[in-house]
N, C-alpha and C positions, 0 to 999 in steps of 0.2 A: 667297549661300555657304551660310547657315544652310538655305536649303530644299534644297541640294543634299546636303549632309551628312546632313540627316533622311532623305531618300529612299534614300541610300545605306545607311545604318543600318537602315532599315525592310527592306530587300532583304536585309541581312545577318540581321535578325531573323527572316525568312523562312526563311532556311537553319537556323538554330539551332531553331526552333518545329518544323520538318521532323524533324529529327533527335530532339528531344524526344519528340515525339509517336510516331514509329517506334519508339523504344527502349522507350517505355511498353507500347506495342501488343504487342511481342514479348518483353519481358522479364519483363512481370508474371506470363503463364501459363508461360512456361519455368521460372521462379523457382519456381514451386509444384512442376511436375514434378521440379524439381532436388531440392526439399526433401523431396519421397516418397522419391526415390530415396536420398537420405543417411539416411533414417529406415528405409530397406527392412531386412526381416528377412534378406535374402540378404547375407551380409556381403561377399563380393567387391563386389557392386553398391554398397552402403552406403560400403565402403572406398573404391573408386575415385573415387565421386561427392565425399567429403569430401577426397580429394586434390586433385581438379580444383578445387574451390571454395577451398582453401588456396592453391595457386598463383596462382588469379586473384585474391583479396583480397589477396595478399601481394606483387603485382607491380602498378606503375604502369600506370594505364589507357593513359598517353602511350605506354609501351613497348609494349604489346598492339596498340595502333592502328598503330604503325609496322612491327611484325612482321606482321601482318594485311595490310598494303597493300602493304609492298614485300617481303615474304618470298616469295610466288609467283613473281614475277617473278625474283628471284635465284636461287631454288631449281630451277626448272623451265623457266628462260628463257620464259616465257610469262605475261605480265601480265593475269591474268585480268580485272582492274578498269579495262582500256583500253577504256571506252567511255563512252558520254554520261554517265550518271550513277554511272558505277564508283567516284569517290571517295566519294560519298554511301554508296553500298552498303556500301563496306568499312568506312565509320565506323560505319553503323548496326550491321553485324555484330560490330564490337570492343565497341561501348557496349551492345549487348544481351547478348552474353556476360558481360560485366562486370558489369552491374547485376541480371542474374539470379541470378548467385552472391550480391550482396548481399541482394538480395530474398529468396533461398531461405534465408539465414539467419533472417531477419525472420519470414518464415512458418512456418519450424521452431519459432522461440520461441514463437510464438502459439499453435501447435497444441500442443505440449507444455505450454504453460501452462493449458490447460483441465483441470479436474480430472478424473482417471480416474473417480471416482465416478459423474461424469453420463454418461460412455459406458457404463460399466455398467449403470447404471439403464436406459439405452435398451436394452441386451441383455435386461435382464431383462423388458421391455415387449414383446418380441420384435421389435424394429427390425432392418432390417438394417444393414449396416456403412454401405452409403451413406446410408441414412436417418438414421443417427447423426451422418455427417459433415455432411450438408446442412442438418439439423433441429436438431442441439444444437452441434456443433463450429464450425460455418463462423460463425454470426453471432458468437460470442464471440471467435473468431480475428480477424474484420474488426475488434472494437471493440480488440483487444489490439494490433494491427499498425498502426493507423492513425497514431500519433504517431512512432514509428521509421521508418514508409514515408514520411511527409511531409517528414521530415529527408533521407531519401535521394533523393526526388523533387525537392526544392530544390537539393540538391547537384548534382543532374542538370542544372538550367538552368545552373548556373555552368560544368559540366565540358563543356557544348556548345562553349566556347571552344577546347577541345583540337583541335576538327577543323580548326584552321588550321594544324595540324602536315601535313596532307596538302594544303594549299593550298585549303582550301574557304573560301569568303569567308563567314564569319560576322560576329556583331557586333564583336569586337575586331578582327579583320582589316580590318573596313571602316572602321574609326574610325582604326587605326593607319596605313592607305594615306595619308591626308591630313598624316601627321606627316612621312612621306618624300616626299611629292610637292611638299606647299605649305608645309612647316616649321611647322605649328600643332598644338597638343597639345590644344586644347579639345574636338575631337571625340570623343578618348579619354574624357574625364571625362563626355561626353555621352551615351557608350555605358552609364554607369552609371544613368541615368535609365531606361533600357529594360529593364535587369536588375532594377531596384528595382519597377518596375511589374510584370513579370512574377512575380518573387518575390511581392509583394504581393496580386497576385489569386488565387496559389496557397493563401497563408497564409490568406486571407478564405474560400477554397473549404474548406480541412482544419478550419478552426474550425467553418464550418457543419457538415460531417460529423462531427466530434466531438461536437457537442451533440445532432445527431440520433442518435447512438448512446448518448446518456446514461442512456437507460432500463436500461442493464446495471448501474448504480452501485446 
């Protein structure tokens, strides 16, 4: 029984890991684009971007997931997610939009936290805006955003459990199935081991990254 549960949870971990990696792959660059949009000197663009970020951050991810998955089928009488990996695609889309908005706030804080004098010094030296960003601003931004970004990424690990809302078998849903079918609860506690290992590996990784970036101190 233990082996059966372990294999089932490993399968659920695979779904959670897929959602986790795809979210980071798309949300990290999209968050930077949104951050630039929110800081744009074009007021309509920055205002629109800030409103979108406010709405996404101010509503639950679960609600956004339900709307994205069920909305098109109810509004247009056409379920665009009705194909093999449709549920995962809808889930990834919801997670990417949500986390990109959170990441954008972190990026913006990191960029605005770099002293203006350093950028002005780059201009005096004849550097272009792109050179100033990549050679002066970016490295300092990375150092500043690692702690808050690590918190959000660890939260993402736990938020993958929300995928069960649209019937994706992730870790918790895999463990819960045994409670319903066999009347046992220990698989649910067993899922905690997988989450703790996942988060533990990420914590070690982020601690290593912070040490590597300690030369800015």
